[in-house]
N, C-alpha and C positions, 0 to 999 in steps of 0.2 A: 161450419159443419152442416151437413145435410139435416134439414128438419129443425135447425136451431136458428132463431132470429138474433139480430144484433141486440134487440131489447133483452132477450133472455140472457145473452152473454153478459150484458152490463149488469143485470140484476144479480146473476150468480157471482160476478166479480165483486160487487158491493157487499154481498153477503159474506163471501170469503174474507174480504178485507176487514169487515166488522168483527168476524170471529177471531181473526188474528189479533186485532187491536184489543178485544176483550180479554184475550189471554196474555196481554202485555208483550206481544211480539211487535217488532218493527215491520212496517210495510213500505216498500218502494214500488212505485207504479211508473212504468215506462210505456208511453204511447209511441207507436211508429206508424208513419204514413207509408204503407207499402205500395201505394199507387205510384210513387216517384222513386221508390227504393231500388227498383230493378234497373240499374244502370248497366248497360252492356259493356261499357269500358271497364267498370269495376269488376264485372263478371269475368272478363278476359283475364284480369290480373289475378283473381281468385283461382281460376282454372289453371293458370300458369304456375301459381304457388303450390297447387296440388300435384304438379308434375305432368299435367296434360300438355302435350306438345305434338309436333309432327302433323300428320294427316288429319287426325281427329281434331286437334286444335284449329287447324285451317278450316275444316268442314264446319265446326261450330261458329267460328268467326263469320264465315260466309252465310250461315243460316240466320244469324242475328244482325247482320249489317247489310246495307244496300238494298233494303226491301222497299217496295212501293205498295200503294193501296188505292183502290177506287171503290166507289159505292154504286150499287145498282138499285134503281127504283123503277119497277116495272120493266120496261125494255130499254131504259136510258141509263147510261153510265156517266159518272163524274169523271173529271180529269184525274190522271194518276198523280199522286203526291208521295214524296219520300216519307217513310216512317223513321222518326228520329230517336225513338226510345221504346222500351218495352220488349216483350217477347212475342212470339208468334201465337196468337190466340187459338186455342183448340189443339195445339200440338201436344204430342206425347212427351217430348223432351223438355218443353217449357217449364212444367212444374218441377222436374228434376233439377233443372238449372237454377230455379228459384231457391230450392232447398239448399243446394250447394252454396248459393250466394249468401243466404242468411245464416248458414251453419256457423260462420265465424262470429256472428253476433252472440250466440249462446256462450261460446268460448270466451269472448271478451268480457261479458257480464260475469261469468264465473271467475275470471282472473281478478276481478275487483270485488269478489265476495258476494255477488248478487246471484241468488239461485233463481232458476226459471221454473215455472210450473205451467204445464200444458193441460 
């Protein structure tokens, strides 16, 4: 969140957990490494399960696969290399696809009686 550090997040989380425990509530903590969570193959399966097909599905597949990258330093460019995972940084649709991708996580946790707090 803008203006909020990781340290602040951790301190607030520990405070919340402490209050829950003091009130004799159970606390379950789940840590997820989102750096590796955004797997485009799984994203395609989720999109397909939501009924996204046809031209839109093809366009999204083309957007997230077969991409290359090079780095520019001054006037020099590196060799082009294939990007093998992740979304297009700075894109408008990337965050939307990520939310679609992780939406199922909240449903799965709820299915097993784990409530999520944002």
